[in-house]
C-alpha positions in Angstrom: 47.2 66.7 72.9 50.3 67.3 73.5 52.3 67.4 76.8 55.9 68.2 76.9 57.4 67.7 80.8 59.7 70.0 82.0 62.8 68.6 84.5 64.9 70.2 86.3 69.0 69.7 86.9 68.2 66.3 89.2 65.9 65.2 86.9 63.0 65.7 88.5 59.4 67.2 86.6 58.7 70.3 87.6 56.5 71.8 85.2 54.5 70.9 82.0 52.9 72.6 79.4 50.1 71.3 76.8 49.2 71.9 73.0 46.1 71.4 71.5 47.7 69.1 68.3 48.6 65.4 67.6 52.4 65.7 68.0 55.3 63.0 66.7 58.8 64.0 66.7 60.7 64.5 63.7 64.6 65.5 64.8 66.8 68.0 66.7 64.5 70.3 68.5 61.2 69.6 66.0 58.3 67.7 66.5 55.4 68.1 64.2 51.4 68.5 63.9 48.5 68.4 62.5 48.2 71.9 62.4 52.2 72.8 62.2 55.5 72.0 62.9 56.9 73.0 66.4 60.8 74.0 67.4 61.4 74.0 70.8 59.0 71.7 73.0 61.6 69.2 74.2 63.6 66.4 72.7 64.1 62.5 73.7 66.8 63.0 75.3 70.5 61.4 74.6 73.2 63.9 74.5 74.2 67.4 75.1 77.8 69.1 75.6 79.9 70.6 78.7 83.2 71.5 79.0 85.6 69.0 80.6 85.9 70.8 84.2 82.1 71.1 84.3 81.6 67.4 84.3 80.8 65.6 87.9 79.9 62.2 88.7 76.5 62.5 87.2 77.6 62.1 83.5 79.1 59.5 81.4 81.1 61.2 79.0 80.5 59.5 75.1 83.4 61.5 73.5 84.9 64.7 72.8 82.9 67.3 70.6 82.3 66.4 66.7 84.4 67.6 64.1 86.1 70.7 64.5 83.7 72.2 67.2 86.6 71.7 69.5 85.0 74.6 71.9 82.1 72.7 72.5 83.5 70.4 75.0 82.9 66.5 75.3 79.3 65.0 74.6 77.4 63.7 78.1 74.8 61.6 79.0 73.1 63.2 82.1 72.4 59.6 84.3 69.1 61.3 85.7 67.6 62.5 82.5 68.2 59.0 80.5 64.7 57.5 79.1 63.0 60.9 79.3 61.3 63.2 76.8 60.4 66.9 77.3 62.9 69.8 78.4 65.9 69.7 80.3 67.2 72.8 82.9 70.6 72.9 82.0 72.1 74.4 78.9 72.4 72.0 75.8 75.8 73.8 75.1 78.0 75.2 77.2 78.5 78.6 75.3 74.7 78.9 75.1 71.6 79.5 77.0 69.4 77.5 74.8 68.1 74.3 77.8 68.0 71.0 76.5 64.9 70.9 74.5 63.8 74.3 73.7 64.8 77.8 72.5 66.3 80.7 74.1 66.7 84.4 72.7 69.6 82.8 70.6 66.5 81.9 67.8 65.3 85.1 68.4 66.5 86.4 64.7 64.4 83.0 63.4 61.2 85.8 63.4 62.6 88.8 61.8 65.1 86.5 59.0 62.3 84.4 58.3 60.2 87.5 56.4 63.3 89.4 55.4 65.5 86.7 54.1 63.4 85.8 50.2 65.0 82.6 49.8 63.3 80.9 53.5 62.0 77.7 54.0 60.7 78.9 57.3 57.4 80.8 58.3 56.7 81.2 61.9 53.0 81.6 63.3 53.8 82.4 66.6 56.6 82.4 69.6 55.7 81.4 72.7 57.0 81.6 76.5 57.5 79.0 78.1 57.4 79.4 81.9 60.6 77.6 83.7 60.4 78.9 87.1 63.7 80.6 88.3 65.9 78.8 85.3 68.1 81.8 84.4 67.4 82.3 81.2 63.8 82.8 79.1 62.8 79.8 76.9 60.6 79.7 74.5 59.1 77.5 71.7 57.9 78.3 67.6 54.9 77.2 66.1 56.6 77.3 62.3 56.1 75.8 58.7 58.6 74.5 56.6 58.3 74.9 52.5 60.5 72.2 52.0 58.8 70.0 55.0 62.4 69.7 55.8 63.8 67.8 53.0 67.3 68.9 52.8 69.5 69.6 49.9 71.5 66.5 50.9 68.2 65.0 49.7 68.2 64.8 46.1 69.0 68.9 46.4 69.1 70.9 42.4 72.5 72.2 42.3 71.3 74.8 40.0 68.7 75.7 42.8 72.0 75.6 45.6 73.7 78.2 43.4 70.5 80.1 42.5 70.8 80.7 46.8 74.3 81.2 46.8 73.8 84.6 44.4 71.3 85.5 46.3 73.2 85.6 49.2 76.4 87.5 47.9 74.2 89.7 45.9 72.4 90.9 49.2 75.0 90.9 51.8 73.3 87.5 53.5 76.2 84.9 55.2 76.3 81.8 57.4 78.1 81.3 60.2 81.7 80.0 59.0 82.5 77.1 60.8 78.4 75.4 61.1 77.5 72.2 59.2 75.6 75.0 56.7 74.6 72.2 54.4 72.2 70.9 56.7 70.6 73.9 56.4 69.7 74.3 53.0 67.1 73.0 51.6 66.2 70.5 48.2 65.0 73.2 46.5 67.7 76.0 47.9 66.2 77.5 50.4 67.9 77.9 54.2 65.6 76.2 56.9 67.5 77.4 60.2 67.4 81.2 59.4 68.1 82.2 62.9 71.7 82.4 62.0 71.6 84.4 58.9 73.1 87.9 59.2 73.7 90.6 56.7 77.6 91.9 57.0 79.0 93.7 53.6 82.7 92.5 55.2 84.6 90.7 53.0 85.7 87.8 55.8 81.9 87.1 56.3 81.0 86.8 52.5 84.5 84.4 51.9 83.9 82.1 55.3 79.9 82.2 54.3 80.9 80.7 50.8 83.1 78.3 52.4 81.2 77.0 54.9 78.6 75.7 52.3 81.4 74.2 49.6 83.3 72.2 52.8 80.4 71.0 54.1 78.7 69.6 51.3 82.0 68.1 50.7 82.5 66.7 53.9 78.6 65.1 54.2 78.4 64.0 50.0 81.0 63.8 47.8 78.9 62.7 44.9 77.1 66.2 45.3 80.0 68.1 46.5 81.2 66.7 42.7 78.0 67.6 40.7 77.8 71.0 42.4 81.5 71.9 41.1 80.5 70.7 37.6 77.5 72.5 37.4 79.3 75.3 38.3 82.4 74.8 36.1 84.8 74.5 38.9 87.7 72.0 39.7 88.9 70.7 43.1 92.6 69.8 44.0 93.0 69.6 47.5 91.6 71.1 50.8 92.9 75.0 49.6 90.2 74.9 46.5 87.6 75.6 49.6 88.8 79.0 49.6 89.8 79.3 45.7 86.5 78.1 44.4 84.7 80.5 47.1 86.7 83.4 46.1 85.5 82.8 42.0 81.8 82.4 43.2 82.2 85.9 44.7 83.8 87.6 41.8 81.3 86.1 39.7 78.7 87.9 41.6 80.6 90.8 41.3 82.5 91.4 44.4 85.7 93.2 44.0 87.8 90.4 45.5 91.2 92.1 44.5 92.2 92.5 48.0 92.1 88.2 48.4 94.9 88.0 45.4 92.7 85.3 43.7 95.7 84.8 41.3 97.8 83.3 44.0 97.1 79.7 44.3 100.2 79.2 47.1 100.3 77.7 50.0 101.4 80.8 52.0 98.5 83.2 50.4 96.0 80.2 51.5 97.2 80.4 55.1 96.9 83.7 55.0 93.2 84.1 53.9 92.2 81.4 56.4 93.7 83.3 59.2 92.5 87.0 58.3 89.5 86.3 56.2 87.7 82.7 57.2 89.0 82.5 60.9 88.8 86.2 61.7 85.1 86.0 60.5 81.9 84.7 62.5 82.0 81.4 64.0 79.2 80.0 65.6 80.2 80.9 68.8 79.2 84.4 68.4 75.5 83.7 67.5 74.1 85.6 64.6 72.6 88.2 66.6 76.0 89.3 68.2 75.0 88.8 71.7 78.2 86.4 72.9 80.4 88.2 71.8 83.5 87.3 74.4 82.3 83.5 73.4 82.9 84.6 69.9 86.5 86.3 69.8 88.2 83.1 72.6 87.1 80.9 69.8 88.3 83.0 67.2 91.3 83.7 69.2 91.6 79.4 69.6 91.2 78.7 65.6 94.0 81.0 64.8 96.4 79.1 67.1 95.4 76.0 65.6 95.6 77.4 61.9 98.9 78.4 62.9 100.2 75.2 64.1 98.5 73.2 61.4 99.0 74.9 58.2 102.8 74.8 56.9 103.6 76.9 54.6 
């Protein structure tokens, strides 16, 4: 029997719920039981994200947000949450309603996408609402299974399977959010483990940003496997511009008309124009795939455009 404790913002235990299974924590918001996996039944608390203006003496600041996701604010630890396990009734990230350790309505596309996206590694068995009292946003957990048993592409993934995944997504208009660590959501056998962040769109900005996110994140996390993928697909990489240029090549190979992207122009000027008009103007993580947070996404997009204009010189 597994029991998850729910803590209020003061770190006091206010509720709990039980699951008839022997469950152990495996990472992120995911636990593994004898019956299935569970997403959203709690976490061993370590840290979460907050905007600087919201931080008080109740928190210890660890660092600024990781990577280029500048809008996540600061990584903080709340003193009253330390050494506790469960669900904590504060937002994990400042833009979104997911409480620390559980899932909000933002994860809703997980159910439908797991069915209609043919290369999903996820099978959903049930979605259960959690009683969180008068907490502002409804919270849920999922009972599910992973066909890949949560083995990611970075664990000896097959570059041919990754190519098949990208080809399928391009042809069928499926897309990733452009500014996430996308390769971590790709399984060893070329499936997607976090299908909640997938969305359908024919827009060029979404298609280009989707492939860009795979190439960029693969290079960032594993140069050896990045070079392996380039070799299999007869691509080269000379500098940062080639994340975009190679994404254009992969789109073209799958029948996408890329004329508007001016693919023959490999200049820095064209690269900057492509970044502003087609990458950062696409769908970032602050939008979410479900389009419930358009104002957040627009705010972040504007900040990305401002940063791009300053950082990329002609």
